[in-house]
N, C-alpha and C positions, 0 to 999 in steps of 0.2 A: 669119051665118045658115046653118044646116046643111041641105043637101038630102039626099035619100035616097042619091044617088051619093056625096056627101061623107062621109056616115056610113059607108057600106060601105068607102070608101077608108081612112078612119080606123081602122076595125075591123081590116081586113086588114094595115094597117101595124103596128098593135100586135101582131097575131098573128105577123107576120114577125120583129119585134124580139124577141119572147119566144122564138121558135124559134131564132133566131140566137144569143141569149145562152145558151140551153140547149146548143146545139151546141158553141159555143166552150168552155164550161166543163164539157162532158162529160168525165169522167175515166176513164182506163184504168189498171187496177191491174196492176202488173208485179212479179214476184218474181224475184230473182237469187240462186241458191244458190251460195255460194262453196265453195272447197275446204275440207275439214274440218281441224280441229286448231288448237292455240293458236299465237299469234304469226304467223299467216299473212297478216296485213295489214301486216307490216313493209315498210319501203322496199324497192322492187325486186321484190317478190313478184308472182306472177300475180294474186293476190287484190287487191292494192293497185291494180294496173292495171285489173282488171275493175270495181272500185268507181268509179274515175274515169270509165270509159266509160259505166257505167250512169247516173251522176249527170249526165253531160254530155247524154245523150239523153233522160232521163226527168225532166222538170221540172214542178212544179205551175204552174197548177191542172189542166192537161190530163193529167197523168200522176202517179200515186202509186207510189212505189218502196218495195219491201220487200227489204232485204238480210238474208240469213241465213247465218251462219257455223257449220256443224256442229261439234260438240265433237270429233269424231274423223273420220278419213278411212276409214270402214268401210261396207260394204253395210248392216249392221244400223242404223247411225246414220241413213243416208239413208232406209231403209225406215220408220223411226219418224217422221222429220221431214217428209218430202215430202207425205204426204196432208194434213197440217194446213195447210201453206202453199198447196197447190194449190187448195183449196176457196175461198180468199179472193181469188184473182187471175185476171185475164183471160189473161195470158201468163206463161210459167214457163220460166226458163232455168237449166239445171244444167251441171255441168262434170265430165268425166272418167269413167273406167271404173267407179269405185265407186258412182257415182250412176245407172248405166244401168239396172239392174233396177228400182229404185224409180221411175225416170222412166217406164219402160215401163208399170208397173202403174198409176200415176196417170193416164197418158195414156189407158189403156183405160177407166179409171173416168170420165173426163171427155172423151168423144169430140168434144164441141163446142168444146173449148178448144185453143189452139195451144201447142206446147211446142218447146223447142230444147235441144240438148245440145252443148257445146263439147268437142272433142277425143275424140269417140267416134262411130263410125259403126254404125248399125243395118243389118244385112243379114239378111233382106230389110228394106226400108224400112218404117217405121211411119207410117200415114196422117197423123197429126196431130203428128208429131215431125220437126223438121229436124235432121239430123246436120251439125254445123258443124265443119269441119276447117281447120287450117292446112295449107298445101301442104308436107308433110314432104319431098317430093322436091326442092322448091326450096330448103328449108333446108339439106339435105345438099349440094346442088349448089354453093351459094355458099360453104359451108364448104370444100368440096373445091377450088374455084377459089382461095380465099385460101391454103389450105395449099400448093397446088402453086406458086402465084406466089412464095411464100417459099422453098420447098424446091428449086425448079429451079435456084437458084444455089448450092445446098449439096449435100446427098447424094441428092436426088431420091427420098426415101423418106418417106411420110406414113402415118398410120393413123387409123382410126375405131373407137371402142369402141361397139358396138351393144348395145342392150338385148335383151330376149327376142326370139327370131327369129319375129316375126309381121309381117304385111304393113305396118302403119304404120312399124315400125322398119326393115324391109327397104327401104321407100321412101326413108328417110333415109340408110341405109347405102349403098345402091346409087346414090342420087343423089350422095352424096359421091364415090364412086369415079368416076362419070361426069364430075363437075366436075373432078376431078384430071386425068383424061385429056384433057379439053377444053383445059385451060390448059397441060398439060405431058405430051405424048404418051409420053415415055420415063420418066416418073415411075412409081413403084410405089405403089399404094394398098393397104395392108394392112388387113384387116377381121377383126373377131371379134364374136361375140355372147355376151352374158352369159346366165346361167340365171335371173336375177331382176333387178328394178329396185332392190331395197332391200338389196343386198350380203349376201344370205344366205350363210352359211358363210364369210364374209370372202373372197368370190371376187375382190374388187378387188385383193387381194394377188397372186393368180395372174395376173390381167390385167396388173398392173404388171410382173411378171416376164416375161410373154410378150412384152411390148413392149420393155422395157428391155434384155433379152438379145439382141434383134435389133438389133445395133449400127447406128447411123447414121440412125434415124428422127428426123426434124427436128420434125414437127408432129403433134399428136394431137387429134382432135375427139371430144368427149363426146356420144354419142347414147344414153346408158344411164342417165339420171337419177342417183339416189344412188350406184349402183354405179360409174358412170362418173366421177362427181365425185370420189369417194374415190381411185380409181386415178389420175385426172388430177392431183390435188393432189400425190401422190407423184412423178409424172412431172415436173411443173413444178418441184418442189423439187429435182429432180436434173438440171435444165438443159434439159429438152425443152419446146418451145413448145406451148401448149395453146389450144384454141378451145372456149369454153363453149357452153351451149345453153339455150334456153327463156327464162331470165332473164339479166340482166347478172350473171354468176357472180362477177365481181370484187367486186361489192357483196354478193350474197347468200351466196356460199360461200367466197370468199377474204377476206371481212370487211373490205372497204375497204383491201385491201393489207396486212392484219395477219397473213396466213397465209403461211408460207414458199413461195416460188415464184410469188407474185402478179405479180412483174415479168415473168414468162414467159407470162402469160395474155394473148394477143394481142387478143382481143375475145370476144364471145359472139354467137350467132345467136338473136336475141330473138323470141319469139312475143308480139306486142303485143296483149294481151287488151283494152286500152282501145279500140283500133280495132275489134276484132271485136264486142265487147259493144255499143259505141256504134252501130255500123252495123246490128247485129241488131235492137236496140230501135227505132232510127229507122225501119227498114224495117217493123217491126210497126206502129208508130204511123201510118205513112203507108199502111197496108194494102198494102204491097209486100213481103210476106214469105211465102214458100211453104214448106209442110211436105211430108212424104212423100218426101224425097229428100236429096241431098247438097248442101251449100253450102260451097265452098272459098274460102279467103282466102289470097292469095299476095302476091308482090312487086309493088310499084308504084313508078314512078320518083319520085313525090313521097313522101318518107320519112314525112311526117305521116299519110298515108293508107295506108301500106303495113303489112300485118299481120305482115310479116317484115322485120327490119332488123338492122343491125350495132350492137352496143353500142360505147361509147367504147373507145379503146385504153388509156386510163389510164396505167399505168407502162411500157407496151410500145410507145410511139409512135415510138421510134427504129427499131423493126423494122416495125411497121405504120404506114408513113410516109404523109404527105399524097399523094404520088404513087401509092402503092399503093391508098389509099382512092379516089382519082380513077378508077383503073383498075377497081376493084370497082364503082363507080357506073355505069361504062360497061357492064359485064357485066349489072348489074341492069336497066338500060334495055333491053338487048337481050332479056333474058328476059321482062320485062314486056310488051314489044312483040312477043313471039313470034318474034323473029329467031333466038333460041337455044332449042332444044327440050331440056329436061333428060333426056328419053328414058327415063322410068320408067312402067311399066304400073301403074295405080292398084290394080287388084284383087289382083295377085300381089306387087307390090313389086319385081318383077324389072326389070332393064335391057332396054330394047327395042333397044339399039344395040350390045350386046356379046354375043359367043358365050357360050352357057351361061347367059345372063340376068344376068351380073354382070361388072363390070370389076375386081372385088376379087381380091387374092391373100390367101387365108384364112390367118389365124394360129391355131395350136392353143394352147389353154390347157392347159399341162402342170403338174400339181400336184407334179411331182417337182423343180421348180426350188428351189434353195436360197434361204432367206430372206436370205442375204448377197448374192445376185446383185443387180445393179442397174447403173445407168449412172453413170459418173463425172461430176461436175460439169464442164461445159464452158463456156468463155467463148465467148459467141456474138458473132459480128461478121459484117457483110455483106461478102462477099468482093469485091463490086464496088467 
């Protein structure tokens, strides 16, 4: 027998159940725009990593994911594509320099929506866009630590190939030099900057000559994208040790060891897009994601959660030994716990701990080098 009180209770119970079901199955639409171009979801690429992170964080029925791979990595392609995608989604994540103008335009068009862009910083900030960066200074610093740990028992000379001389690249280059000096105070960190990231006018050849004619450089770090990779391939083929960047370059650019010099690629400093994209989308879904400023992802002691990590040593494990890896993990722990300050000013990219804003010894790129100049193949062995 139902009383008035029972009827009211029954009615509100049904209402609560209906509200809860609607809340649980309310769906958020999220778009992730990958880097443009064909074949960019192959194993080891940043796109493959980003897709894994997006699918890990955005799962039905509470989240609908739209993945888009532009045909080309150009501003025009993003300008054509992004407005169509933005209209259908609640949150919108893009990547890199070529997407920045179109991202800004659609963010202005939809001020009530949240946007994020990975590996680009808007200055001044845009109210509804989060600029999401990897800690480039930490990337360079750990590369410098590793290079110095290897070189301090050899010639005590290492080098970094920097990309275009802009603050994000300077953070990486000067971070490298600071890392070298931290691990080996009397080592020399040679630095140079390229004019482009895409090897315009075959400048990688001049970079190769600038480094190889400076006899005794043991280890070179690539912080110049395609330009640096081409130069580093030639250097490793001529007996100099290399450290890759962004992806595991032994997989992506030394083609699983099929390119000459792959045995001299010690490791790569990987930007883990899976971690960054996963954490960004998870934060958005939990309403714990702020726009209008900078979000930085750096080193963490737990490798699975770290946005920056070392790739495998592959063919170079006799040089990049287990003991050396253990020492590098100790360094990472101290950086993650802020016991070591990498010492780079974010805005300028300059060193805060070195006179003149850098610990680098600059190398000049001289186009007069003969194409026959180079380094002789040297048998590498640990003198200890």
